[in-house]
C-alpha positions in Angstrom: 0.0 0.0 0.0 1.2 3.5 -0.8 0.3 6.7 0.9 -0.7 10.1 -0.5 -1.9 13.6 0.4 -4.8 15.2 -1.4 -5.2 19.0 -1.0 -8.4 20.9 -1.4 -9.7 24.3 -0.6 -12.6 23.7 1.8 -14.7 26.3 -0.1 -14.3 24.1 -3.2 -14.5 20.6 -1.8 -14.4 20.0 1.9 -13.9 17.0 4.2 -17.6 17.1 5.1 -18.6 16.9 1.4 -16.2 14.0 1.0 -17.8 12.2 4.0 -21.3 12.9 2.6 -20.4 10.9 -0.5 -20.1 7.7 1.6 -18.8 4.5 0.2 -19.6 5.7 -3.4 -16.8 8.3 -3.0 -16.0 11.0 -5.5 -13.6 11.7 -8.4 -10.6 13.8 -7.4 -11.1 15.9 -10.5 -10.0 19.2 -11.7 -6.2 18.6 -11.2 -4.3 20.4 -13.9 -0.7 19.7 -12.9 1.3 17.1 -14.7 3.2 15.9 -11.6 0.0 15.6 -9.5 -1.7 13.7 -12.4 1.3 11.4 -12.7 1.1 10.6 -9.0 -2.6 9.7 -9.5 -1.6 7.4 -12.3 0.6 5.5 -9.8 -2.2 5.0 -7.3 -3.8 1.6 -6.7 -7.2 0.7 -5.2 -6.7 0.5 -1.4 -4.0 3.1 -1.2 -4.6 5.6 1.6 -4.3 9.3 1.6 -4.5 12.3 3.9 -7.3 14.8 3.1 -5.8 18.2 3.6 -7.7 21.5 3.8 -5.6 24.3 2.2 -6.0 28.0 2.3 -7.0 29.2 5.7 -7.1 26.0 7.7 -3.9 24.4 6.3 -4.4 21.1 8.1 -4.8 17.3 7.5 -8.3 16.6 8.6 -9.0 13.1 7.5 -8.0 9.8 5.9 -9.3 8.7 2.5 -8.9 5.6 0.4 -8.5 5.2 -3.3 -11.5 3.3 -4.7 -10.9 3.7 -8.5 -7.6 3.9 -10.3 -6.7 6.6 -12.7 -9.3 7.2 -15.4 -10.4 10.2 -17.6 -11.4 13.3 -15.6 -15.1 13.9 -16.3 -14.7 17.6 -15.9 -12.8 18.0 -19.2 -12.7 16.6 -22.7 -8.9 16.9 -22.8 -7.6 13.4 -22.6 -4.3 14.5 -20.9 -6.1 14.8 -17.6 -7.0 11.9 -15.4 -8.1 11.4 -11.8 -8.8 8.7 -9.2 -11.9 8.2 -7.0 -11.6 8.4 -3.3 -13.8 7.8 -0.3 -13.6 9.1 3.3 -12.3 6.6 5.9 -11.8 8.4 9.1 -11.6 12.0 10.5 -8.6 13.2 12.4 -9.4 13.6 16.1 -6.9 16.4 16.1 -6.3 18.2 12.8 -2.5 18.3 12.0 -1.7 21.8 10.8 1.0 22.8 8.4 2.8 24.5 11.2 2.8 21.3 13.2 4.3 19.4 10.3 7.0 22.1 9.7 7.8 22.2 13.4 8.4 18.4 13.6 12.0 17.7 12.5 11.1 14.2 11.5 8.9 15.6 8.7 11.5 18.1 7.3 11.8 16.2 4.0 8.0 15.8 3.5 6.8 17.0 0.1 4.2 19.1 2.0 7.1 21.1 3.5 9.2 21.2 0.4 6.5 21.9 -2.2 3.4 22.9 -0.3 1.5 24.0 -3.5 1.4 20.5 -5.1 -2.2 19.3 -4.9 -1.5 15.6 -4.9 1.7 14.3 -3.4 3.3 11.1 -2.1 3.7 10.4 1.7 6.3 8.0 3.0 5.4 5.2 5.4 7.2 7.0 8.2 5.5 10.3 7.5 2.2 8.5 7.5 2.9 7.0 10.9 4.0 10.3 12.4 1.1 12.4 11.1 -1.4 9.7 12.2 0.1 9.9 15.7 0.0 13.7 15.7 -3.7 13.5 14.7 -4.6 10.8 17.2 -5.9 8.4 14.6 -5.4 4.7 14.1 -3.9 4.1 10.7 
C-alpha cells in the first residue's frame, strides 16, 4: 500500500462533502498539474491518503482511500487529464496543521514542507505514521 496527500480548498471541496459521498466516493477531479496527475496514475485501489484543507485551515483533517484507479477526468474533454476516485475513511481527532508538520524535524523532508503547493503528493510510510500519531488516529 502506498500513501498520498490530497489537498483541497474547503470552499471548493471539503472534508464534510467527501464524507457525505459515503462509500460511493468521489472523483478527485480538476487537477491540472502534470506531476500531480502522474502521482494519481501510480495509485492503486486500497492506497490511503490524507485529506488536507488548504488556504485558511492548512491542516490534515481526515483519511481517504483510493477506490478507483486513474481514469479520464469527467470535468474535461482533454484526454491528458486523469483522476482517481476516493472515499472518506476516518476523520482526524486532532487536525494536523502545516505549522505542526513544519515544526516536527522528523517531517522536514516531506513534500508538503518542500512543495506545499502541489495538490496531490506522495507520503512515505514513516511520514504517514508520524502524522497519524499527531492527529490521534489509528492508521
